[in-house]
C-alpha positions as CSV (number, residue, x, y, z in Angstrom):
1,M,0.0,0.0,0.0
2,E,1.5,3.3,-1.1
3,R,1.8,6.0,1.5
4,S,-0.2,9.0,0.4
5,R,1.9,12.0,-0.5
6,S,1.5,15.1,1.4
7,N,0.2,18.1,-0.5
8,H,1.7,20.5,2.0
9,T,3.4,23.4,0.2
10,P,6.4,24.9,2.0
11,P,5.8,28.6,3.0
12,A,7.1,31.2,0.7
13,P,10.3,32.9,1.8
14,A,10.0,36.2,3.5
15,P,10.6,39.2,1.2
16,V,14.1,40.6,1.4
17,L,12.7,44.1,1.8
18,D,9.8,43.8,4.2
19,D,8.4,46.6,6.3
20,E,11.2,46.3,8.8
21,R,14.0,46.5,6.2
22,I,12.7,48.9,3.5
23,G,13.9,51.9,5.4
24,H,13.6,55.3,3.8
25,E,11.8,54.0,0.7
26,A,8.8,53.3,2.8
27,R,8.0,57.0,2.4
28,A,7.6,56.7,-1.4
29,V,4.4,55.8,-3.2
30,A,3.7,54.9,-6.8
31,G,2.6,58.4,-7.7
32,D,5.7,60.2,-6.4
33,H,8.1,62.1,-8.6
34,I,11.1,60.1,-9.9
35,D,13.5,62.6,-8.2
36,L,11.9,61.9,-4.8
37,K,12.2,58.2,-5.4
38,I,15.9,58.4,-6.4
39,W,16.6,60.5,-3.3
40,L,14.9,58.0,-1.0
41,R,16.6,55.0,-2.6
42,L,20.0,56.7,-2.2
43,L,19.2,57.3,1.5
44,A,18.1,53.7,1.9
45,C,21.1,52.2,0.3
46,S,23.5,54.4,2.2
47,R,21.9,53.6,5.5
48,Q,21.7,49.9,4.8
49,I,25.4,49.7,3.9
50,E,26.3,51.8,6.9
51,Q,24.4,49.6,9.3
52,Q,26.0,46.4,8.1
53,I,29.5,47.9,8.2
54,S,28.9,49.3,11.6
55,Q,27.7,46.0,13.0
56,R,30.7,44.1,11.6
57,L,33.2,46.6,12.9
58,R,31.7,46.4,16.4
59,A,31.6,42.6,16.4
60,R,35.0,42.0,14.9
61,F,37.1,44.9,16.2
62,G,35.0,46.6,18.9
63,I,35.2,49.9,17.1
64,T,32.6,52.3,15.9
65,L,32.2,53.5,12.3
66,A,33.0,57.0,13.3
67,R,36.4,55.9,14.7
68,F,37.1,53.8,11.6
69,D,36.5,56.8,9.3
70,Y,38.7,59.0,11.6
71,L,41.6,56.5,11.3
72,A,41.0,56.1,7.6
73,Q,41.5,59.9,7.0
74,L,44.8,59.8,9.0
75,E,46.0,56.7,7.1
76,R,45.6,58.7,3.9
77,H,47.7,61.6,5.3
78,P,50.9,60.1,6.9
79,D,52.1,63.5,8.0
80,G,48.9,64.1,10.0
81,L,46.0,66.5,9.7
82,R,45.0,69.6,11.6
83,M,41.8,69.4,13.6
84,N,39.9,71.7,11.3
85,A,40.8,69.6,8.2
86,L,39.7,66.4,10.0
87,S,36.4,68.1,10.9
88,R,35.9,69.2,7.2
89,Y,36.8,65.8,5.8
90,L,34.5,63.9,8.2
91,M,31.8,66.6,8.1
92,V,31.4,66.7,11.8
93,T,31.8,69.5,14.4
94,G,35.1,70.4,16.0
95,G,33.8,69.2,19.4
96,N,33.2,65.7,18.1
97,I,36.7,65.6,16.6
98,T,38.3,66.7,19.9
99,G,36.4,63.9,21.7
100,L,37.5,61.3,19.3
101,T,41.1,62.5,19.4
102,D,41.2,62.2,23.1
103,Q,39.7,58.7,23.2
104,L,42.0,57.4,20.4
105,A,45.1,59.0,22.0
106,K,44.4,57.2,25.3
107,E,44.2,53.9,23.4
108,G,47.6,54.6,21.7
109,L,46.2,54.8,18.2
110,V,46.8,58.5,17.4
111,E,49.2,61.2,18.7
112,R,49.4,65.0,18.6
113,V,52.5,66.2,16.8
114,D,53.9,69.7,16.1
115,D,52.8,71.3,12.9
116,P,55.9,72.1,10.8
117,D,54.0,74.8,9.0
118,D,52.9,76.6,12.2
119,R,54.7,76.1,15.5
120,R,51.7,77.5,17.3
121,S,49.4,74.6,16.3
122,W,49.7,70.8,16.0
123,R,48.5,67.9,13.9
124,V,47.0,64.5,14.6
125,A,48.8,61.5,13.2
126,L,48.6,57.7,13.5
127,T,51.0,55.9,15.8
128,P,52.7,52.7,14.7
129,K,50.2,50.8,16.6
130,G,47.4,52.7,15.0
131,R,48.7,51.9,11.5
132,R,48.9,48.2,12.3
133,D,45.5,48.1,13.8
134,F,43.9,50.1,11.0
135,A,45.6,48.0,8.3
136,A,43.9,44.9,9.7
137,M,40.5,46.6,9.9
138,A,40.8,48.0,6.4
139,A,41.5,44.7,4.8
140,E,38.4,43.1,6.2
141,H,36.3,46.2,5.5
142,E,37.2,45.9,1.8
143,T,36.1,42.3,1.7
144,W,32.7,43.2,3.3
145,L,32.1,45.9,0.6
146,T,33.2,43.6,-2.2
147,A,30.6,41.0,-1.0
148,M,27.9,43.6,-0.9
149,F,28.4,44.6,-4.5
150,E,29.3,41.2,-5.9
151,N,26.1,40.8,-7.9
152,L,26.8,44.0,-9.9
153,G,28.9,43.6,-13.0
154,V,32.0,45.7,-13.6
155,G,30.2,47.7,-16.3
156,D,27.3,48.4,-13.9
157,K,29.7,49.5,-11.2
158,D,31.5,51.8,-13.5
159,Q,28.3,53.3,-14.8
160,L,26.8,53.8,-11.3
161,F,30.1,55.4,-10.1
162,A,30.0,57.8,-13.1
163,Q,26.4,58.7,-12.6
164,L,26.9,59.4,-8.9
165,G,29.9,61.5,-9.7
166,R,27.8,63.7,-12.1
167,L,25.2,64.0,-9.3
168,R,27.8,65.1,-6.8
169,M,29.0,67.8,-9.2
170,Q,25.5,69.0,-9.8
171,L,24.8,69.2,-6.1
172,A,28.0,71.1,-5.5
173,Q,27.1,73.6,-8.2
174,H,23.6,74.0,-6.7
175,Q,25.1,74.5,-3.2
176,A,27.5,77.2,-4.5
177,A,24.7,79.0,-6.3
178,L,22.7,79.1,-3.0
179,A,25.7,80.4,-1.1
180,A,26.1,83.2,-3.6
181,E,22.5,84.4,-3.2
182,P,22.1,87.6,-1.1
183,P,20.6,86.9,2.3
184,A,16.9,87.3,2.4
185,V,15.7,90.5,4.1
186,P,13.4,89.5,6.9
187,A,9.9,90.9,6.5
188,A,9.0,93.7,8.9
189,P,6.6,92.6,11.6
190,A,3.0,93.5,10.9
191,V,1.8,96.5,12.8
192,P,-1.5,95.8,14.4
193,A,-4.4,97.9,13.2
194,A,-5.3,100.7,15.6
195,A,-8.6,100.2,17.4
196,P,-11.3,102.5,16.1
197,R,-11.9,105.5,18.3
198,K,-15.1,105.7,20.1
199,P,-17.3,108.7,19.1
200,R,-17.4,111.5,21.6
201,A,-20.6,111.9,23.5
202,A,-22.6,114.9,22.3
203,A,-22.7,117.9,24.7
204,S,-26.0,118.3,26.4
205,P,-27.8,121.5,25.3
206,P,-27.9,124.4,27.8
207,S,-31.0,124.6,30.0
208,S,-33.6,127.2,28.9
209,S,-34.6,128.1,32.4
210,P,-32.7,131.0,34.0
211,P,-30.2,130.1,36.7
212,S,-31.5,130.3,40.2
213,F,-29.3,132.0,42.7
214,A,-30.0,130.7,46.1
215,R,-29.5,133.3,48.8
216,K,-27.8,132.2,51.9
217,A,-29.8,133.0,55.0
218,P,-27.9,135.3,57.4
219,S,-26.9,133.6,60.6
220,R,-28.5,134.9,63.7
221,R,-26.2,135.4,66.6
222,K,-27.4,135.6,70.2
223,T,-26.5,138.9,71.9
224,A,-25.6,139.1,75.5
225,P,-28.4,140.7,77.6
């Protein structure tokens, strides 16, 4: 006797981009303009890559993405960088740069050195330990990125890189044009309308009867007998 075959169908795999993973693109609807859709997709892709890299850096090396980016900038500049240059490259405030520098200096990864161009200031540079540690992190970081883009062909990557480069140039030109515009003159505050004056009460007409003059009765004094 043959055993009856089960007609049970395995459940369909969960969608890769469900409500919990779609990110910024959840704000887009079918009728939105294509420029809005591109912007939201760029945000979603950037955030998704950033989250995965950040999680792996923490799990593998116990370091944040902000620290990794900091060390990467110093690795590209062996002679070190001034604090204002680091702040500009990383697009963060000077206060954040100072805090990161203090933390990484305590861990022996960076050091403050004299600036040969200005003896009154100093630069931040990697220590030998910082160079060794960053080299190990950068090697694995590259393999992670390669795995994320492995399904894109070489031609697709080149085209995407070129198109994003054109977008960056256009955004830079737009930002420069905005900076060249004269500052808007703030509108003068609206003056509240004056309340209407109340009409004056009409003067009462003079009385037609002649004025009465009341005579004061003379006081009578008692005389002594």
